[in-house]
N, C-alpha and C positions, 0 to 999 in steps of 0.2 A: 440516442436512437441510432446514430450512425454505427456505433459499436455493435448493436444488436444486428443491424443489417449485414455487417461484415461477418458476423458470427453465424447467424441463423438465416440469412437471406432476406429478400424483400417482403413486405406485408402480404400475408396470405389472402387477405380480402381482395387483392388486386387481380387475382386470377380465378377463373371458374374451375372447380374440381369437385365432383360429387363425393369424394372421400371425406369421411368425418374430419372435422377440424383438429380434434385432439390427436388423431392418427398422424395427420400431416405435421403437427408440432413435434410429435415423437420422432418422425423421420428426419426433421430438420436437426433436432438435437443429436440423434444418432449419427447423422452425416458429419456434424461438427466433431463428434468424438472420434470417428473413424479417420478423419483427415487431420487429426491432432490440433484442430482449432480449440478444442476442449481436451485437456490432458487429464490423466488419472490424478485424483485428489484435488483437482481444480474446482473452484466454486462456480456454480451456475449463476447467471445473472438473476436478479430478483424477479418474482412473478409479475410485479407491476411493470418492470422494464421490458420483459419479454412480451407481455400483453400489448403494451403501447407500441413496441417495435414491430410486432406482427399484425397489429390492427385487429386484435381479437380480445375476448373477455378474459379476466383473470380466472374465472371458473373453468374455462377451456384449458388454460395453461396448467391449472392445478390438477385437472384430470389427466392430462398428458404426463406430467411429472410423476403422479401417483402410479401410473401404469409402468413407468420405467423403474421406479423404486421397487415395485413388486417383482419385476424381472431381474432385479439385482444389478442394474446398470447405473443407477443413481442411488445415493444414500442421503438421508436427511438427518441433521444433527440439531437437536433442540437449541434454539437461540443462536445458531451459527449459519444455517442455510442449507442448501442442497449441493452435494458434491458428486463429482464423477467417480465411479468405481473403476470402470475400464471399458475396453472395446467389446463389441460383439465378437465372440469367438467364431472363426470360420473353420469348417472341417474340410479336409482333403481326403477324397476317396480315390485310390488308385484303381484304374479300370482293369489292370492285369491280374488282380487277385480276387477270388470268389470268397467273400465272407458274409456272414449275417450282420445285420445292423447291431445286434446285441454284442457280438464278438468284436466288431469294429470299434464300438464306443468303449468297451472295456479295455481294449489295447491302447486306447488314448488316455486311459485313466479317468474316464467319465462314467457317470452313473446312468445306465440306460433304464428306461421304464416304458410302459405301454399303457395306453388307454384304449380299451376295446370298444370299437364302434359296432361291430357285428361279427359273429362266427356261427356258421350253420352248415348243414349238409343239404345240398339241393342238386337239381339237374343243371348241367352246364348250358351256357348259351351256345348258339351255333359256332361263334368265333372261338370260344373256349374249347369246345369239342374238337374243332379242327386243329387248334394249336397243340392240344394234349393227346391227339390221336385216340379219342374216345368214341364209343358208340353213343347214340342219343339216349339210351336207357341207363348208361353208367352215371353214377353220382360223383360230385366233387365236394370237397370241403372248401368253404370260402371264408377267408379270414381278413377282416378289415380293421386296421389298427392305426392309431395316432402314435408315431414313434417319437420318443422324448429323450433328450440327453441333458443331464444336470438341470432338470425342470424346464428346459426350453423345448417347445415343440419343433421338431425338425422335418417330419415328413408324414404324409398320409399314404398308407400302403394297403393294397388289396392283393392277397395271395390266393391262388386257386390251385388245389392239389387233388389229383384223383383219389377217391376214397380208398382204393385198394392200397395206397401207400400211407394214408393217414386216416384210419377209420373214424377216429373221434377228434373233433376240433378241440375239445377240452384238454387234449394231451399237450397242446402248445401252451406253455406257461410264460416263458420269456422269449426263447429262441425257437423259431420254426425248424431251423437246421438241427438243433439238438433233438427235437422230437422225431425228425426224419432219420437221423442217425440211430436213435434208439430202435427204430423199426427196420434198420438195415437198408435204408434207401437214401443215403446222403448223396446229393448231387456232386458231380466231379467237374463239371464245366457248365458254362452258361454263355448265352448271347444277349447283349443288351443294346437297346436302341434308345438314344437320348434325343430330346427335342425341347425347344423353348416353349414355355406355356405362360398363360396369364391365369392367376387364381380367381376362381369364382367367389362370390360373397360367402358362400358356405365354407369353402376350403380356407379362405382367408381368416374366417372366424376361428376355425380349428387351429390354424397355425399362428394366430395372434399377430397378423400383419394386415395392412390396409387392403381392401378389395381391389383387384386389378394389379396386385404386386406380381413381379416376375417370378417364375418358378422353373424348375427342371422336371420334366415328365420323362419317366423311364419305364420301358417295357423290358422285362427280363424273362427269358426262357432258360430253365435249368434242366440238365440231363443226367441220367445215371450212367454208369460206366458202360452199360450195354447199348447206350444211345437212346433209351426210352425217355420221353419227356416226363419230368416229375413235378415241375412247378412252373406256373405262369404268374408273374407278379407285375402289377402296375403301380408305380409309386409317383408321388408328387412331392418334390423337395423344395423347401424355401430357397429362393435364389439368393438371399442375403447372407446365408450362413453355410452354404455347402458348395465346394468346388470339386469337380471330377478331373483327375489328372491322369494322362496317358503318357507313357514313356515311348519315344520313338527312336529308332536306330537307323543310321544311314548305312546301307549296304551297297558297296560298289561292285558291279559285276565285271 
């Protein structure tokens, strides 16, 4: 039991937390993988040992392990046990370059995909009309997507584009920027605002993390070469898989 405590921490039943137990077991196992307490190809302790060490049922342990196997972080071998596949991959996004999610993932050799949550044409909200310099009667295309890389959900993204730049939401198949470029209105610069956030239960379910997990919330305004606003996007990225990197230079006057 002492070995389990040093590997996965103290019993879960000792602290109050509304997060489902199997999510908390998964986070303990992932933390052990990311800190090299559990190394790639190393065997996970048995279900009974984990259950006794964390003070929970074997059913809960089994559910937690099954979820990590499904995500490709653990693998089970018949008659041998459960083994570590590897760490969660973290992405780095440089803030000095304007790229679409699709392009960014492809440049990393990853397979991007999208699960559509909503896409329609509607009137803008007052905030959207102000940001995009629209009259109250102009319509916008609203695209809400779950962005995925190598089958791992990475972000929830809602993009709002004036209909004059993108008349049909169905024109966006994979990349919004590809569709905008096809219409001759590809953005050339953008301003982003980042802030820390906590995922709601609904957001956490989509991103397959425990409710209340940390996230990065990003508002982006993109502009055409003539300075006209073409896109307002609000994104919520998983805090455990995405890092944003900015290069700073010291200039001496």
